[in-house]
C-alpha positions in Angstrom: -0.1 -0.2 -0.1 1.3 3.2 -0.6 2.4 5.9 1.8 -0.6 8.2 2.4 0.4 11.6 1.2 -2.4 13.7 1.7 -4.9 14.6 4.5 -8.5 15.1 4.5 -9.7 17.4 7.4 -13.0 18.8 8.7 -13.0 21.7 10.6 -15.8 23.2 12.7 -15.7 26.4 14.4 -17.3 25.2 17.7 -20.6 26.7 19.8 -21.7 29.0 16.5 -25.2 28.3 15.1 -25.4 28.2 11.7 -23.2 25.7 11.5 -19.6 26.9 10.2 -17.6 24.2 8.9 -14.7 23.8 6.0 -13.1 20.4 4.4 -9.3 20.3 2.9 -6.9 18.6 1.7 -3.6 19.2 2.8 -0.1 17.2 2.3 -0.2 14.4 5.1 3.1 15.8 6.6 2.2 19.4 6.6 4.0 21.4 9.3 1.6 22.9 12.0 2.4 26.8 10.8 1.1 25.7 7.4 -1.4 24.2 8.6 -2.7 27.3 10.7 -2.5 29.5 7.4 -4.6 26.8 5.6 -7.4 27.0 8.0 -7.3 30.8 8.2 -7.8 31.0 4.7 -10.4 28.6 4.5 -12.3 29.9 7.1 -11.6 33.2 6.2 -10.2 34.7 8.8 -7.5 37.6 8.4 -4.1 35.7 10.2 -4.6 38.6 12.8 -4.1 37.4 16.3 -1.9 34.7 18.0 -3.0 30.7 17.9 -2.4 27.5 19.0 -2.8 23.8 18.6 -3.6 20.9 21.4 -3.1 18.1 20.0 -3.9 15.2 22.6 -1.2 16.8 25.8 0.5 19.0 23.9 0.0 22.7 23.0 1.6 23.7 19.2 1.7 27.6 18.4 4.2 30.6 18.0 6.8 30.0 21.1 8.5 33.5 23.2 11.1 34.9 20.7 12.7 35.9 23.7 11.9 33.1 26.0 10.8 34.8 28.6 7.9 32.4 29.2 7.1 28.5 28.5 5.2 29.1 26.2 3.9 26.3 23.0 5.8 24.3 21.0 7.2 25.6 17.8 4.2 24.8 15.3 6.6 24.9 12.0 8.4 22.0 14.1 5.7 19.9 14.1 4.2 17.8 10.9 0.7 17.0 10.8 0.9 13.3 10.4 3.9 13.0 12.5 2.2 14.5 15.8 -1.7 13.3 15.5 0.6 9.5 15.6 2.3 10.3 18.5 -0.8 11.2 20.7 -2.9 8.6 19.1 -5.4 11.1 17.8 -7.6 12.0 15.1 -9.5 15.1 16.8 -7.5 18.1 17.8 -8.7 21.7 18.5 -7.5 24.8 16.7 -7.5 27.7 18.9 -7.6 31.6 17.2 -7.5 34.7 18.8 -7.2 34.2 22.5 -9.2 37.3 23.3 -12.1 36.4 21.2 -11.8 32.7 22.2 -12.6 31.0 18.6 -11.9 27.3 19.3 -12.3 24.9 16.2 -12.5 21.6 15.7 -10.5 19.1 13.6 -11.3 16.0 12.6 -8.8 13.6 10.6 -10.9 11.8 8.2 -8.8 9.9 5.9 -5.0 9.7 4.8 -4.5 9.2 0.9 -2.0 9.0 -1.9 -1.7 11.7 -3.7 -2.5 12.5 -7.2 -0.6 12.8 -10.0 -0.4 16.1 -11.2 -3.3 17.2 -8.6 -2.4 20.4 -6.0 -2.3 19.1 -2.4 -3.9 21.6 -0.9 -7.7 22.2 -2.0 -11.0 23.3 -0.1 -13.5 20.9 -1.0 -15.9 22.0 0.9 -17.4 25.0 3.1 -20.5 25.8 5.1 -21.5 29.1 6.5 -19.8 32.5 6.7 -17.0 33.1 9.1 -17.8 35.8 11.5 -16.5 38.9 11.6 -13.0 39.3 13.6 -13.1 41.0 16.7 -16.6 40.7 17.4 -16.5 39.4 20.7 -16.3 35.5 20.4 -19.1 33.1 20.6 -21.3 35.2 22.6 -20.5 38.6 20.8 -20.9 36.6 17.2 -24.6 35.8 18.5 -25.7 39.1 19.7 -24.2 41.0 16.8 -26.7 38.3 14.4 -29.1 39.3 16.9 -28.6 43.1 15.9 -28.7 42.3 12.1 -31.5 40.9 12.2 -33.7 43.3 13.4 -33.7 46.4 11.4 -35.6 48.2 14.2 -32.6 47.7 16.8 -30.8 51.1 17.8 -27.5 49.6 16.6 -28.7 48.0 12.6 -27.5 50.1 10.6 -24.0 50.9 12.3 -23.4 47.2 12.8 -24.3 46.3 8.9 -22.1 48.8 7.6 -19.3 47.4 10.4 -20.2 44.6 8.7 -19.5 45.7 5.0 -23.1 45.8 4.2 -24.8 42.8 3.6 -24.1 39.7 5.9 -25.7 36.2 5.3 -24.2 33.9 8.2 -25.8 30.9 6.2 -24.0 31.6 3.0 -19.5 31.1 2.4 -18.5 33.2 0.1 -16.8 30.3 -2.4 -15.0 32.3 -4.3 -12.8 34.3 -2.0 -11.8 31.4 0.0 -10.8 29.2 -2.9 -9.0 32.0 -4.2 -6.9 32.3 -0.2 -6.8 28.8 -0.6 -5.3 28.7 -4.4 -2.9 31.5 -3.4 -1.2 29.5 -0.5 -0.8 26.4 -2.7 1.1 28.7 -5.6 2.9 30.2 -3.1 4.2 26.6 -1.4 4.5 24.5 -4.7 7.4 23.2 -6.0 9.6 25.3 -7.9 12.5 24.1 -10.6 16.0 25.5 -10.0 16.2 29.0 -10.6 12.4 29.9 -11.3 11.2 33.0 -9.4 9.5 32.5 -6.5 5.4 33.4 -7.2 3.6 36.7 -5.2 1.6 35.9 -2.5 
């Protein structure tokens, strides 16, 4: 049997209704700092805050560069397939923005052989729109949705404008999400020697 080369992951934002879910394909041995960027792109986050992976009893993220405190293990040194095998897990937690406290459940659905000629970073499925950044986590997002559906609420117009106009929580912007994933895939694609690096 060939060695698994890609992983299919289901990423669900916790404690949110309507459901916000993404299904992605990534290299099985992807470094966790790159997996963070894939999740950011697939969800629609803006990569503006700290993050951490909680896998088994270990935390992975961005260590303190000055070494003043014992922080998480360096995400760039953790490889998805190895870390999951070591932890004996198929499900783990991805945390984003420690202030708002966005928690995502990530489940490994399967490992599979890579397909020759196919990109190994893909968005397979997207349900629901990502909440706006800095809206106060799950409780703040619930309040925001209540305001948006009530045109008589005193903060309705201001909140609608803050969200950028129309905001449908059930509709994922597939074009934007696929574009963000495609940019990552192109940036990380192996290049022949002497080829220039594509713009991000």
